[in-house]
C-alpha positions as a Markdown table, in Angstrom:
| # | Residue | x | y | z |
|---|---|---|---|---|
| 1 | Met | -0.8 | 17.8 | 2.5 |
| 2 | Ser | -2.9 | 16.2 | 5.3 |
| 3 | Pro | -3.0 | 12.5 | 5.8 |
| 4 | Glu | -6.6 | 12.5 | 4.4 |
| 5 | Glu | -5.5 | 14.3 | 1.3 |
| 6 | Leu | -2.6 | 11.8 | 0.8 |
| 7 | Met | -5.0 | 8.9 | 1.1 |
| 8 | Lys | -7.3 | 10.5 | -1.4 |
| 9 | Val | -4.3 | 10.3 | -3.9 |
| 10 | Ala | -4.2 | 6.5 | -3.2 |
| 11 | Leu | -7.9 | 6.3 | -3.7 |
| 12 | Ala | -7.7 | 8.1 | -7.0 |
| 13 | Glu | -5.0 | 5.7 | -8.1 |
| 14 | Ala | -7.1 | 2.7 | -7.1 |
| 15 | Lys | -9.8 | 3.8 | -9.6 |
| 16 | Gln | -7.2 | 3.6 | -12.4 |
| 17 | Gly | -6.1 | 0.0 | -11.8 |
| 18 | Asp | -7.5 | -3.3 | -12.9 |
| 19 | Ala | -8.3 | -4.1 | -9.3 |
| 20 | Pro | -9.4 | -1.4 | -6.7 |
| 21 | Tyr | -6.0 | -1.0 | -4.9 |
| 22 | Gly | -4.0 | 2.2 | -4.8 |
| 23 | Ala | -0.9 | 3.4 | -3.1 |
| 24 | Ala | 1.1 | 6.6 | -2.7 |
| 25 | Ile | 4.6 | 6.9 | -1.2 |
| 26 | Val | 5.3 | 10.1 | 0.7 |
| 27 | Lys | 8.2 | 11.9 | 2.3 |
| 28 | Asp | 7.9 | 15.0 | 4.4 |
| 29 | Gly | 4.2 | 15.4 | 3.4 |
| 30 | Lys | 5.0 | 15.4 | -0.3 |
| 31 | Ile | 4.0 | 12.6 | -2.8 |
| 32 | Ala | 7.1 | 10.9 | -4.2 |
| 33 | Ile | 5.1 | 8.4 | -6.3 |
| 34 | Ala | 1.6 | 7.0 | -6.7 |
| 35 | Ala | 0.6 | 3.7 | -8.3 |
| 36 | His | -2.2 | 1.3 | -8.8 |
| 37 | Asn | -2.7 | -2.4 | -9.4 |
| 38 | Thr | -1.7 | -3.6 | -12.9 |
| 39 | Val | -1.8 | -7.4 | -12.4 |
| 40 | Lys | -4.1 | -8.1 | -15.4 |
| 41 | Arg | -2.6 | -5.5 | -17.7 |
| 42 | Asp | 1.0 | -6.6 | -17.1 |
| 43 | Arg | 0.1 | -10.3 | -16.7 |
| 44 | Asp | 2.2 | -10.1 | -13.5 |
| 45 | Pro | 0.7 | -11.5 | -10.3 |
| 46 | Ser | 3.1 | -9.4 | -8.3 |
| 47 | Ala | 2.0 | -6.1 | -9.8 |
| 48 | His | 0.1 | -4.9 | -6.8 |
| 49 | Ala | -0.2 | -1.2 | -6.2 |
| 50 | Glu | 2.3 | -1.2 | -3.3 |
| 51 | Ile | 4.9 | -3.2 | -5.3 |
| 52 | Asn | 4.5 | -1.0 | -8.3 |
| 53 | Ala | 4.9 | 2.1 | -6.2 |
| 54 | Ile | 8.1 | 0.7 | -4.6 |
| 55 | Arg | 9.5 | -0.4 | -7.9 |
| 56 | Phe | 8.8 | 2.9 | -9.6 |
| 57 | Leu | 10.2 | 5.0 | -6.7 |
| 58 | Thr | 13.4 | 2.9 | -6.1 |
| 59 | Lys | 14.1 | 3.1 | -9.8 |
| 60 | Lys | 13.5 | 6.9 | -9.8 |
| 61 | Leu | 15.8 | 7.4 | -6.8 |
| 62 | Asn | 18.3 | 4.8 | -8.0 |
| 63 | Ser | 18.3 | 3.3 | -4.6 |
| 64 | Thr | 16.8 | 0.3 | -2.9 |
| 65 | Ser | 16.2 | 2.1 | 0.4 |
| 66 | Leu | 13.0 | 3.9 | 1.2 |
| 67 | Ser | 13.9 | 4.7 | 4.7 |
| 68 | Gly | 12.1 | 7.8 | 5.9 |
| 69 | Tyr | 9.2 | 7.3 | 3.5 |
| 70 | Thr | 5.5 | 6.5 | 4.3 |
| 71 | Leu | 3.3 | 4.3 | 2.3 |
| 72 | Tyr | -0.4 | 5.2 | 2.0 |
| 73 | Thr | -2.5 | 2.3 | 0.8 |
| 74 | Thr | -6.2 | 1.9 | 0.3 |
| 75 | Cys | -6.0 | -1.6 | 1.6 |
| 76 | Glu | -3.7 | -3.4 | 4.0 |
| 77 | Pro | -0.6 | -4.8 | 2.2 |
| 78 | Cys | -0.8 | -8.5 | 1.5 |
| 79 | Pro | 2.0 | -10.6 | 2.9 |
| 80 | Met | 4.0 | -10.1 | -0.4 |
| 81 | Cys | 3.6 | -6.3 | -0.3 |
| 82 | Ala | 4.3 | -6.1 | 3.5 |
| 83 | Thr | 7.5 | -8.1 | 3.0 |
| 84 | Ala | 8.5 | -5.7 | 0.1 |
| 85 | Cys | 7.9 | -2.8 | 2.5 |
| 86 | Ile | 10.3 | -4.4 | 5.0 |
| 87 | Trp | 13.0 | -5.1 | 2.4 |
| 88 | Ala | 12.6 | -1.5 | 1.0 |
| 89 | Gly | 12.9 | 0.0 | 4.5 |
| 90 | Ile | 9.6 | 1.8 | 4.5 |
| 91 | Ser | 9.3 | 3.6 | 7.8 |
| 92 | Glu | 5.5 | 3.8 | 8.1 |
| 93 | Ile | 2.4 | 2.3 | 6.5 |
| 94 | Ile | -1.0 | 4.1 | 6.6 |
| 95 | Ile | -3.9 | 1.9 | 5.7 |
| 96 | Gly | -7.5 | 2.5 | 4.7 |
| 97 | Ala | -9.2 | -0.9 | 4.8 |
| 98 | Ser | -7.7 | -3.9 | 6.6 |
| 99 | Ile | -7.4 | -7.5 | 5.3 |
| 100 | Lys | -10.1 | -8.4 | 7.8 |
| 101 | Asp | -12.4 | -5.7 | 6.4 |
| 102 | Leu | -12.0 | -7.2 | 2.9 |
| 103 | Ile | -12.5 | -10.7 | 4.0 |
| 104 | Glu | -15.8 | -9.6 | 5.6 |
| 105 | Leu | -16.8 | -8.2 | 2.2 |
| 106 | Gly | -16.0 | -11.6 | 0.6 |
| 107 | Ile | -12.9 | -10.4 | -1.2 |
| 108 | Ser | -10.2 | -13.1 | -1.5 |
| 109 | Gln | -7.3 | -12.3 | 0.8 |
| 110 | Ile | -4.5 | -14.1 | 2.7 |
| 111 | Asp | -5.6 | -13.8 | 6.3 |
| 112 | Leu | -2.2 | -12.6 | 7.7 |
| 113 | Ser | -1.9 | -9.0 | 8.8 |
| 114 | Cys | 1.1 | -6.8 | 7.9 |
| 115 | Glu | 1.7 | -6.3 | 11.6 |
| 116 | Glu | 2.2 | -10.1 | 12.0 |
| 117 | Ile | 4.8 | -10.1 | 9.2 |
| 118 | Ile | 6.6 | -7.0 | 10.5 |
| 119 | Ala | 6.7 | -8.5 | 14.0 |
| 120 | Lys | 8.6 | -11.5 | 12.7 |
| 121 | Ser | 11.0 | -9.3 | 10.7 |
| 122 | Phe | 14.3 | -7.5 | 11.5 |
| 123 | Cys | 12.8 | -4.1 | 11.5 |
| 124 | Ser | 10.0 | -2.0 | 13.0 |
| 125 | Ile | 7.4 | -0.2 | 10.8 |
| 126 | Lys | 4.8 | 2.0 | 12.3 |
| 127 | Val | 1.3 | 0.9 | 11.1 |
| 128 | Thr | -1.9 | 2.9 | 11.3 |
| 129 | Lys | -5.2 | 1.5 | 10.1 |
| 130 | Gly | -8.6 | 3.0 | 9.3 |
| 131 | Leu | -7.8 | 6.2 | 7.5 |
| 132 | Leu | -10.8 | 7.0 | 5.2 |
| 133 | Lys | -11.8 | 3.3 | 5.7 |
| 134 | Ser | -15.3 | 3.7 | 4.4 |
| 135 | Asp | -14.1 | 5.5 | 1.2 |
| 136 | Cys | -11.6 | 2.7 | 0.7 |
| 137 | Leu | -14.2 | 0.0 | 1.3 |
| 138 | Ser | -16.5 | 1.7 | -1.2 |
| 139 | Leu | -14.0 | 0.8 | -4.0 |
| 140 | Phe | -15.2 | -2.8 | -3.6 |
| 141 | Lys | -19.0 | -2.2 | -3.7 |
């Protein structure tokens, strides 16, 4: 699958959640898991799409390591989710809309980029922003 097709999976997931955030974790171009935001449904403030995807996949794999996996996410991971990516060993993050983009739309965000968090960590994660950005931003309109 192409990067655009993989992001479309995350977009489809976002439409199923109780907030418009979706994620897919991929290895070797194949989807390992996809998830959406369930904060309200689960009454769990940590149930963001990225956290749910990491939880579901690590449980499925019976491993805490997601080294070699890529996270596709409709919106840049918040500081909590970026940190979870670090601890899980995610190798790459592909982002649709950035935290700055969401702030410009008036969406409540913590103004701290995932690159800033990764830079202060013990590992390196490749981050690419802007894939299908307009489609991802349209989730909030």
